[in-house]
Legacy VTK file of the C-alpha trace (Angstrom):
# vtk DataFile Version 3.0
C-alpha trace
ASCII
DATASET POLYDATA
POINTS 234 float
90.680 55.289 110.880
92.863 52.200 111.246
96.623 52.332 111.777
97.073 50.989 108.252
94.983 53.844 106.842
96.936 56.403 108.865
100.214 55.012 107.544
98.929 55.227 103.971
97.693 58.790 104.543
101.128 59.732 105.912
102.882 58.202 102.904
100.623 60.061 100.468
101.223 63.310 102.348
104.987 62.794 102.067
104.652 62.065 98.346
102.610 65.223 97.764
105.176 67.193 99.756
107.994 65.745 97.621
106.194 66.744 94.407
105.594 70.229 95.797
109.234 70.751 96.815
110.596 69.381 93.533
108.335 71.658 91.480
109.305 74.678 93.565
113.074 74.087 93.431
113.128 73.257 89.714
111.127 76.364 88.805
113.856 78.543 90.304
116.622 76.746 88.415
115.103 76.945 84.918
113.537 80.422 85.017
115.920 82.083 82.519
114.428 80.403 79.444
111.381 82.177 77.943
108.848 81.000 75.370
105.588 81.966 73.648
102.668 80.086 75.176
100.247 81.474 72.591
100.865 81.497 68.803
100.329 85.260 68.370
102.862 88.050 68.675
100.918 90.798 70.469
102.215 93.899 72.228
100.543 96.115 74.837
102.148 99.257 76.254
105.273 98.274 74.342
105.539 94.878 76.067
105.112 91.535 74.323
102.294 89.383 75.625
102.249 85.611 75.911
105.984 85.478 76.653
106.631 83.648 79.924
109.455 81.862 81.681
109.599 78.073 81.642
109.991 78.438 85.397
106.279 79.140 85.577
105.366 75.679 84.291
105.729 73.835 87.630
104.025 76.601 89.642
100.401 75.580 89.004
101.309 72.115 90.312
102.383 73.624 93.634
99.092 75.485 94.110
97.090 72.392 93.162
99.015 70.355 95.735
98.586 72.906 98.536
94.853 73.127 97.811
94.588 69.340 97.918
96.555 69.149 101.164
94.466 71.980 102.623
91.269 70.136 101.761
92.333 66.702 103.022
94.965 67.305 105.707
94.117 70.814 106.875
95.609 74.286 107.009
98.472 73.414 109.372
99.818 70.649 107.123
99.569 72.854 104.041
101.596 75.576 105.759
104.200 73.008 106.805
104.710 71.932 103.196
105.158 75.556 102.109
107.784 76.160 104.808
109.587 72.950 103.800
109.589 74.151 100.201
111.136 77.473 101.185
113.856 75.682 103.156
114.575 73.349 100.210
114.836 76.307 97.828
117.263 78.153 100.084
119.342 74.998 100.506
119.457 74.567 96.723
120.835 78.101 96.459
123.722 77.186 98.757
124.503 74.160 96.590
124.424 76.226 93.394
126.593 78.905 95.006
129.176 76.325 96.090
129.156 74.715 92.644
129.644 78.123 91.041
132.745 79.091 93.042
134.507 75.745 92.525
136.790 76.198 89.465
136.190 73.870 86.529
139.007 71.787 85.093
140.100 72.325 81.500
138.398 69.096 80.363
135.054 69.957 81.960
132.153 69.790 79.420
130.726 72.922 81.087
133.207 75.701 81.812
132.973 78.338 84.549
131.602 81.054 82.262
128.786 78.866 80.936
127.825 77.616 84.384
127.795 81.144 85.813
125.777 82.414 82.851
123.081 79.779 83.428
123.030 79.557 87.222
124.703 82.794 88.323
121.410 84.603 88.741
119.784 81.769 90.652
120.483 83.364 94.033
118.701 86.623 93.159
115.935 84.713 91.406
115.323 82.474 94.398
115.427 85.406 96.816
112.852 87.308 94.771
110.782 84.239 94.038
110.726 83.030 97.631
109.713 86.401 99.026
106.824 86.567 96.572
105.940 82.895 96.669
105.909 82.597 100.441
103.455 85.470 100.694
101.326 84.169 97.810
101.095 80.636 99.176
100.037 81.791 102.626
97.454 84.073 100.967
96.206 81.071 98.968
95.881 78.868 102.066
94.181 81.579 104.138
91.626 82.409 101.436
91.027 78.723 100.698
90.106 77.991 104.290
88.058 81.189 104.553
85.838 80.052 101.692
85.838 76.495 103.011
84.359 77.817 106.236
81.867 80.083 104.478
80.616 77.286 102.205
80.814 74.680 104.992
82.943 72.352 102.895
80.807 72.643 99.751
81.512 74.295 96.355
85.104 73.103 96.050
85.498 74.868 92.684
84.791 78.245 94.312
87.458 78.139 97.008
89.964 76.494 94.672
89.693 79.164 91.995
89.080 82.231 94.189
92.092 81.472 96.368
94.333 80.631 93.418
93.379 83.654 91.294
94.309 86.177 93.972
97.409 84.353 95.185
98.677 83.879 91.626
98.330 87.596 90.924
100.189 88.408 94.151
102.923 85.936 93.218
103.245 87.088 89.592
103.310 90.803 90.383
105.710 90.464 93.313
108.260 88.203 91.653
108.371 90.180 88.383
108.811 93.533 90.113
111.571 92.114 92.337
113.406 90.502 89.403
113.229 93.764 87.464
114.330 95.780 90.503
117.409 93.574 90.969
118.071 93.814 87.199
117.701 90.092 86.659
115.105 91.000 84.018
114.764 94.263 82.035
111.944 96.646 82.932
110.801 96.488 79.297
109.419 92.999 80.052
107.543 94.083 83.205
104.001 94.659 81.895
104.056 91.785 79.438
105.326 89.285 81.993
102.723 90.255 84.598
99.781 90.056 82.194
101.034 86.929 80.429
102.041 85.156 83.630
98.757 85.901 85.378
96.604 84.872 82.400
98.567 81.648 82.045
98.206 80.801 85.741
94.470 81.607 85.729
93.852 79.332 82.745
95.853 76.532 84.346
93.998 77.039 87.649
90.679 76.627 85.844
91.950 73.540 84.040
93.258 71.906 87.217
89.895 72.161 89.020
88.693 68.762 87.692
91.948 67.189 88.922
91.374 68.673 92.378
87.829 67.299 92.401
89.130 63.900 91.357
91.841 63.926 94.026
89.432 64.956 96.783
86.896 62.360 95.648
89.495 59.555 95.721
90.721 60.605 99.159
87.228 60.805 100.628
86.251 57.472 99.121
89.415 55.670 100.263
89.479 57.106 103.785
85.690 57.437 104.179
85.822 61.152 104.942
82.701 63.247 105.412
82.252 66.799 104.138
84.535 69.200 105.996
86.376 66.262 107.625
90.194 66.239 107.496
92.788 63.540 108.098
94.667 64.100 111.369
98.240 62.903 111.013
100.438 62.103 114.002
LINES 1 235
234 0 1 2 3 4 5 6 7 8 9 10 11 12 13 14 15 16 17 18 19 20 21 22 23 24 25 26 27 28 29 30 31 32 33 34 35 36 37 38 39 40 41 42 43 44 45 46 47 48 49 50 51 52 53 54 55 56 57 58 59 60 61 62 63 64 65 66 67 68 69 70 71 72 73 74 75 76 77 78 79 80 81 82 83 84 85 86 87 88 89 90 91 92 93 94 95 96 97 98 99 100 101 102 103 104 105 106 107 108 109 110 111 112 113 114 115 116 117 118 119 120 121 122 123 124 125 126 127 128 129 130 131 132 133 134 135 136 137 138 139 140 141 142 143 144 145 146 147 148 149 150 151 152 153 154 155 156 157 158 159 160 161 162 163 164 165 166 167 168 169 170 171 172 173 174 175 176 177 178 179 180 181 182 183 184 185 186 187 188 189 190 191 192 193 194 195 196 197 198 199 200 201 202 203 204 205 206 207 208 209 210 211 212 213 214 215 216 217 218 219 220 221 222 223 224 225 226 227 228 229 230 231 232 233
């Protein structure tokens, strides 16, 4: 690979990392808004299904990006992006905390009560989300590379979906139970949020498989990579 190609590969890696971190941070800031993602009002065990937080919308993007990085740049680089995302999320909490304790002036369009109501739970949400997400992402990367080794770089759809399905369940279950435990969310939403969140993530994971194939194809064509070959960055 030429120096020009290595520079381009590094720039793309940084761009993917930026998209990953942005999606992760934003998801923790917007989580308090909920919506129906399916046009039917169904209840199971007293919990409404198909109600999920808007914070879940960027999550499938993060798993798609880590799978793409795992495939092209390797396990080590994927783990580095996850760690960077955790650091960025924790840093965003400090910024929100500082913004929350600074008193608003009388002419401020957003007063202290409104700001606290919207962002006051961000710290607990990020703590719960990061604990769950960190574990889920490392599970995703480990399983992805396990199946990559078993299939010797073939059957991309298998390792993409098998790794994502399990890691998404781990993430959904862990974050919901932690948010309910810390009373950020009521326990009455527990069952519905787990089932709805997991089903939503599974459907998105299935839908993003063609995009992963397209991304891997473009990378391999541009950088002339063979099956099971990864780009080694400096």
